[in-house]
N, C-alpha and C positions, 0 to 999 in steps of 0.2 A: 633298491628294494630291500627291506629288512628281512631277517631270518623268519620272523613271525609272518610276514606277508607272503614269503615263499611257501611256508607251511600251509597257510590258509588257502593259497592258490592251488597247491597240489592236493589238498584235502577236498576242495570243490571238484577237482578233476576226478578223483577217485570216487567221490559220491555220485557224480554223473555216470561213471562207468558202472557202478553197482546197481543204480536205479534202472539204467537201460538194460542191464543184464536180467534184472528181475522182470521187466516188462517183456523181454524177448522170450524168457523161459518162465512163465507164470505157474507152472505145475506145482512147484514146491510151495509157493505162497498159498495157492488154492488148497493144497493138502493140509497145510498148517491151520488155516482159518476154518477148514471143514471140521477139524477135530472138536473144538469147543462148541460149534454149532450142533454137531451130532449129540454131544453130551447134554446140551441144553434141551434139545428135543426129547432125548431118551429119558432123562431124569424128570422132566416136567410132565410129559404125557404118558409114560409107561409106569414110572415109579412115584409120580407126584402125589397121587391120592394116598398111598400107603405111607410115604415119608411125611407128607404134609400133616396128616392126621396125628402123627406122633410129636409134632412140634407145637408146644403151647405158646400162644401169643405171638403169632407171626408179625413181622415188623410193622406192616401198615394196618393191622387189625382187620384186614379184609378176608383173611383166611386163605389167600392165594399163595401156594407154595412157590410160584414163580418169583414173588417178591423176596423170598429168602434165598432162593437158588441163584438168581441172576448175578448178584455181585461176585459170588465165588466162581462162576463160569466165565464171567468177564475177565476176572483175574487170570483164569486158566488160558485165555487168549494171549495174555502177556507172556506166560511161561512157555506156551507153544512156539512163540516166535524165536525162542532160544535155538530151536532146531535149525532154523534158516541160517542163522549166523554161523553156527559151528560147521554146517555143511559147506557153505559158500567159502569160508576161510580155508577149510581143508581142501576143497577143490583147487583153489588157487595155489596152495602149497604143494599138493601132489602133482600138479601139472607144471610146476617149475616157475610159475609166474612170480612167486615170492622171491626166489633167488635172483630172478631177472631184475626185479625192482630194487634189490639190495645193491646191484651194480650200477644203477642209474643215478644221475644227479638230481634226485628228488628227496623231499622230506620223508624219512622212513616212517615217521608218525602218521603220515597221510594215508598209508595203506590201511592201518587199523581204524583210523578216524572215518575214512570213507565207508568201510564195512559197517562200523557201529552206527553211524548216523543213518545210513541207508536202511539198516535193519530196524532201527527205532521207528523210522517213517513207515516202513511196511507193517510193523507190528501194531502201531497206533491206528493205521488204516483198518487192520483186521479187527482191532478192538471196537472201532466205530461200527463196523458191520455187525458184530455180535451184539452191541448195544441196540442197534436198530432192530434186529430180529427179536431180541428180548422184549422191546417195546411193542412190537407187533403181536407177541404172544401174551401180552397182558401185564408186563412189568410196568409199574406205575410209581416212579420215584417222586418224592415231594420236595426235592432239593431246590434251593434258591440258586440263582446264577453263580454266586460266590462259592457255594458248596459244590456245584458242578465243576467249576474251575479247580477247586481243591482236589476233588476226586480224580480228575484227568491229570492233574499235576502229579499226584501220588502214583498213578499208573505209569506215567511217563518216567518217573524216577526209578520205579521198579523195573520197567523195561530196559532202561539204560544199564542198570546194575546187572541184570541177567545177560544182556548182550555182551558186555565186557567179559563176563565169565565164559560165555559161549565162544567168544573170539579166542580166548586162551585154550579152550578145549579143541577148537579147530586146528590150532597150531601144534598141539601135541599128539593129535590123533594120527594113527598110521595110515588110515584110509577113510573113505567116506562113510562106510558102514559103521566104523567105530565112532566117527564124529556124530552120526545120527543116533547112536545108542546111548552114549554117555549122558546127554542132557535129559534122557527120558525120565529119570526120577524127579527132575525139576518140574516136568509137565504134570505129573500125577501127585506130587506132594500136597497140593491144595486139598485133595480128597482126604488125606490123612490130617485134616484140620476141620475148620467149621464151614467149608464150602457147601457140603451137602446136608449135614445135620449138625446140631449144636454139639459141642464137645461134652456137655453134661450127660449126654446119652451114651458115652463111650465107657469101656472098662477103665479101671483106675490107671494102669500103666499106659495105655494108649491115649487116655485123656491127658495125662501129664505131657506126653510127647506132642499131642495136637495143640495144646495151649501154648507151648514154648517154642514151637517151630516158627520160622520166619513169616509164613503166609497167613496164619490165623489172625494176628493183630492187624494186618493190612486189610484182610477181608472184613473184619469187624469195623474198621475205620470207614471203608467204602459203604458198608451198610448204614453206619451212623450218618454219613454225609448225604446219602441218597434217600434214606427212609426215615431218618429222624430217631433212630434207636440210640441208646447210650454208647458213647465211645470210650469214656474213661481214659485210661492210660494207653489204650491201643494205638492212638495216633502217634504218640511219642515213640513207643516201641517200634511201630511199623516204619516210621521215618528213620529211626536209628538203624534198623536192619537194612533198609534201602541204601543209606549212605555207606554203611560198613561194607556191604556187598559190592557197591560201586567202586570203592577205593581198593578193595582186595582184587576185584576183577581187572581194574585198570592197571594196577601195578604188576599183576601176574602176566597179563597179556603183553604189556610193553616190554617187560624183562625177557619173556619167552621169545618175542620177536627179535629183540636186540641180540639175544644169545644165539640166534640162528639155529633153532632146534630143527633137526632133520631126523625124523623117525618114520 
């Protein structure tokens, strides 16, 4: 059996381990998916009238704020999944399982691969639930099947990027509390973008930051794919951010694991 075959076999074993662990202890996954759902309900039903009235030309022309809001909150479900990865990796590290794996005749890459693939599956499941709730609340995308595939593909790529970064965070965190706190800015950064209101309505300095941070072009691309609004250069910029974050997160997590960081 080749080295690649051993690595693939070990990665499948680690993936099964992490998925079984998630099913056995679902509280963290439930908490993570609950956050975007609460935000969706809060902003649509509590602040929706006030915020929606201030947005000219909502995407579908129906005047429903949920059509503008949903893509941003769905993206937030992807950022919330970063917490799960950081915490689960940190738990394995602090409990000594990582050090034990380093002494075993297994592919060292399989530990991170199992965590990352397992977390991507969990996060995409959460995103599906959030999309379902948004549809029940009145979200009405006009996307074709190809546009749906493109939107889901973009969300998957973003989730993969954030998961690799979170794996690195879990390896350097001293404890679970630190691992859960460090990714928090990733979770709420979409709010300092176009997730809730257009960047045009923001003060000059904040508007500049909102337009050039990673999540705004991704949100605008999702809106364009689902609702038929203009995408412009947002798709290229959003994809570039996802690829760059994926590469940085992957290299950082792999090097950190190989270096045997013990903090």
